[in-house]
N, C-alpha and C positions, 0 to 999 in steps of 0.2 A: 504493500500500500504506500502511495506517495505521501510523504510528509510535506504538505504545502507550506507550513510555517517555516520549516528548515529551508526549503527552496527559496522562499521569500527573503529570509535573513541572509542566505548566502549570496543572492543576487544583489541585495542592497549593499552588503559589505564589499562585494567585488566591484560594483560600479562606483562606490565611494572611493575605494582605493585607486581605481582607474582615473576618476576625476581629479584626485589629488596628484596622481602621476602626470596627467595632462597639464595641470597648472605648473608643475615643476619643469616639464618639458618646455613650456613657453618661457619660463624665467631663465632656463639654460640658454635658449635661443637668444634672449636679450643679452645675456652675459657674453655670448659668443659674438654676436653681431656688433655690440658696442665696444668690443675689445677689453672687457673688464677682466676676464680670466687671464688674458695675455699680460695686462698691466700688473696683475697680482703675481704672475709667474716671474716676471722680469724684476719686480721691485721687492718681492718678499712681503712680509706682513705690513699691512697698510691700514691707516685710519680712514674713516669716511671721507674726511677732507682731502687726504692724500690721493685716494682713488678718484674722487670727483675731479680734482685738478689734473691728474695724470690722463684720465680718459675723456676729459672734456664734457662732463655731465654735471647736472645740478646736484649739490650736496645732499639735499633732502631725499631725492630719489636714490642716490648712492647708498644712504644709510638704510633705507627700507629694503633695497635689494640685498645688501650685505647681511642684514639681519635675517631675511627670509632664507638666503642660501645657507647661513649657519644653522638656522632652525631645521632646515631640511637635511643637514649633514653633508652638504656638498662642499661648503667651506668650513674651516676651523677657526676658533677664536682663541687668542692668546690668553685673555683674561676676561671671562664672562662677566665678572663683577665690576669691571671698569666702566666709567661713564661713557655716554654715547659718543662723545668727541674723542675720547682717549682709547676706546676699544680698538684693538687691531685684529684684522682678519687675514688669513692666508689660505692658499690653495694646497691641500694635502699632497705630498709627493706622488702618491698613487693615483691621484685624480688628474695630474698634468697630462699624461699620455692620452687618456680617453677624450679629454676636452680640447687639447691643443695640437696633437700630432696627427695631421691628416694622412700621413703615410702608415700609421700604425693599424694593425689588424683590430685593435681595441678602440679605434676612433668611433665615438658615439654621437658627437655633436651633429654630424650630418643627418642622422636619423631624426633628431629633434627638429632640425631645420625643415626637413621634408614634411613632417606632420603639421608644422605651423603653416607651411605653404599650401597644403591641401585644405586646411581649415579655412583659409582665406577664400576658397572657391565654393564654400557651402551654399550660399544663396543660388549660385548658378547650378549646383548639383541638384538642389531641390526642384528647380525649374525643369532641369533635364529629365528627372525621374517622372515628372508629370506629363511632359510633352513628348518624350521619346527621342529628343534631340541629344546632341553631345555637348561637351564642355571644351572650348578651345584651350589649347595649351597655354595661351597667354593669360588665362584666368588664374593660373597658379603662380605666375610671376617669376622673376629672376631667381628667387630662392630655390624653386623647384629644379631649375636647370643646374645650379651649382651643387645642390644637395645630391642629385643623382650622380653627378661626376665624383663627388667626394666620397659617396657611399661605396662605390666600386674601386676607387683609387688605391686603397691599400693592397688588394690582391693583384690588381693590374700592374702596379709599379713593383710590388715585391715578389710576384710569383709567375705571372704570365710568360714572360720571356726568359726567366731564369730557372724555372722549375717545371711549369706545366707543359709548354711546348717542347723543351729539351727531353721530356719523358716520352715523346713520340718520335722515334728515330728518323723516319722518313721526312717528316715535316721539319725537324731540326736540321737535317742535312740539307734540305732544300733552301732553308733560310740562311744557312752558313755558307752556301756555295757562291762561287764567282762565275759569271757576273751576278750581281745581287738580284734577289727575287723582287717582284713588284707585288705589293700588298695593298688591299683595299680595306678600310675600316668604315663599314656602312652603318649609318645612324650613329656616328662617332661621338656625339655629345661634345663634351669639353676636351676630348682627345687623349685620355690617359692610356687607352689600349694602343693607339698608334705610337705614342711617345715611348711607352715601355718596350714595344717591339723594336723600335729604332735604336733604343739604348742597348738592348740585348744583342741585336744583330747589326753590326756596323756596315754590312754590304747592301742592305735592303733599302728600298724607298717605299714610303707609305702615303697613300692618298686617303684622306678622311672626308666623308660626305655626310651632310646632315641638312635638313630643311630649316633648322633654327639658326638664324643669323647671330643671335647673342652667343649661342654655344660655339659657333665657328670662330667668333672673335676671341672668346676665352681660350679655345683650343690653340689658336695661332699664337697667342701670348704665352701659353704654357709650353709650347714647343720651342719658342725662342728662349725662354728661361731655362729649359732643359738642355739647350745647346744642340738641338736636332732639327732646327728649322730648315737647314739645307737639304734634309732628306724627308721631311714630313710636311705635307701641304694639306691644308683644310679649305674646303669650299662648299658653298651652298649649291648643291647639285643633285639631280635625280639619278639614282642608280640605273634607271632605264635609258639613260642617254646613249644613243647608238654609238657615239664616239668612244665609249668605254668597253665595247665588245671585245672579248678575248684578249684583254690586256693584262690580267692579274694571275699570279701563281697561287696566291692565297687571299681569301677574304675572311674577315671576322665580323661578327655581329654580337654585341654584348648587351644582354638584357633589353632587347628591343622588339623582337619578333611578336611577342604577345601584345605589345602596344600598337602595332600597325593595324590600320583599318583594312588593308589589303595584303595580308601576309603572303599569300600564294603568288601574287603578282610581283612582290618585291623579291621573294626567293627565286622566282623565274628570272628576274632581271639580273640578280647576282650570279646565277648560273651562267647567264650570257656573258657576264664580265670575266668569267674565269677562262683561262687557257685550257685546251684539252688536257686532262689529267690534273687540273687544278683542284683545290680543296677549299671548302667553306667550313669554318669552325663557328658554331653558334653556342653562346652561353645564355641560358635562360632559366627561369625558376625551377627549382628542384621540387616539384609538386609531388604529392602522392599519386599513385597510379589510378586510384578510384576515389570518389567522394566518400568522406568519413565525417561523422559528427557524434560527439565532440571531436575536434581535430587537434593536432599538435600545435604548439605555439608558432612554429614556422608556417604551417598552413594557415593559421589564423592571421598571421602578418600578411601573407600573400592576398588573402581575401579582403583584408582591410584596405590595402593599396588598390585592389581591383575595384572595389565599390567606390572609393574616394577619388581615384585618379585614372587608372589604366583603362578600364572599360569606358568611362565617360569621354576620355580623350579620343578613343577609337571611334566612338559613336558619333563624333562630329562629322563623319562621312556617312551619308544616308545609305550607302551600299556596303557598310562595314561588315566584316566577318564577325565582329563583336566577340573577340576571343577572351579578353580579360587576363589578369595576371595569373590566374590558376589554369595555365595551359598544360594539360596532361601530356605525357610523353606520346601517347597514341594520337593526340590531336596534332602535335608538331610533325610526327611521322607522316600523317595524312597530308598536311600542307606540303611537305617536302616531295612526296610522291606526285602530287598534283603539279608541282613546279618543275617536274622532269628529272629529279634526282632518283636514281634507281635504288639506292640504299642509304640508310641512316644508321650510324653506329654511335653508341654512347661511349665516350672516351673515358679511360681509366684515370680520371682526375677527381680527387676528393675535395668537395667544397660544401660547407654547411647549407648554403642557400641556392647554389646553382648546379645545373646539370649541363655537361658539355657534349654537344653533338658534332659528329663529323659527317660531312656530305662531300662526296667526290664526284667530279664531273667525268 
């Protein structure tokens, strides 16, 4: 027999905890965006006045944010009993890497940024649910673009070209060979896949394509700062451009196929971009093979993004395939077959959130 009182109490407790967590996510976003964590990391323990002056914010707001962060256990206080103006706050050593190191696998600030970004589009989402239309990517703002790139940045910079692809002998050999291979990064976002490949394989050239002008601008800046702008080029361009036919030895698509309104058409275009014998590597959500409920935390995260961002963005096209973030392996394999790829294999790469597919032309 169902204990309705227990169900009620558990749900209330769960949503209260989630609501508190959401509030703290937003205050972490503020600390990240305003440079407050960076100021604390650089200067050490600071008073309210010192932080306000260093970060260029109003002292009264600085005090409230510092007290909230300390109450939440995100910041530490040297002396809780000190007066408001004398009390000094610092960033615990173990919190520096998750909040400030974008290359770290423990980087968590981009997750906070992404949920703040999707929350800004809630009025548009409600309207879309009622009308059946989609939500333009622009509704999520610049934060969404940067958060997406920063969320994948740690494994792209730290593992793609130094661990993952070197574990696939024939791909590694092709990328190491001379003359250098030509690589396409489709739906490149802010460019970390292209940059990491260029850093790992000095003979290759990489072309990154995306429809988002802001992402392309950021990607070009990132490539210049990484010292690979001579071999990495980003541009707003459609993968179906006939001029790109049979040009590339390897193409990569990172966490984008499920977002596309026309995944089969894009996969078909990428197939056309590849030289005979060329390879496409796709990294996309590591979903369960079948629907389950209740689901794992990872699956719940995928569904949350799907409801709030991935599906609505794809639905902006009236003819959308309406895939959503929870793209099952069988769904992707079906898309690949329709696009003309004879076989799809799952690569032996372990990642908590992503599955890696290999498609050969």
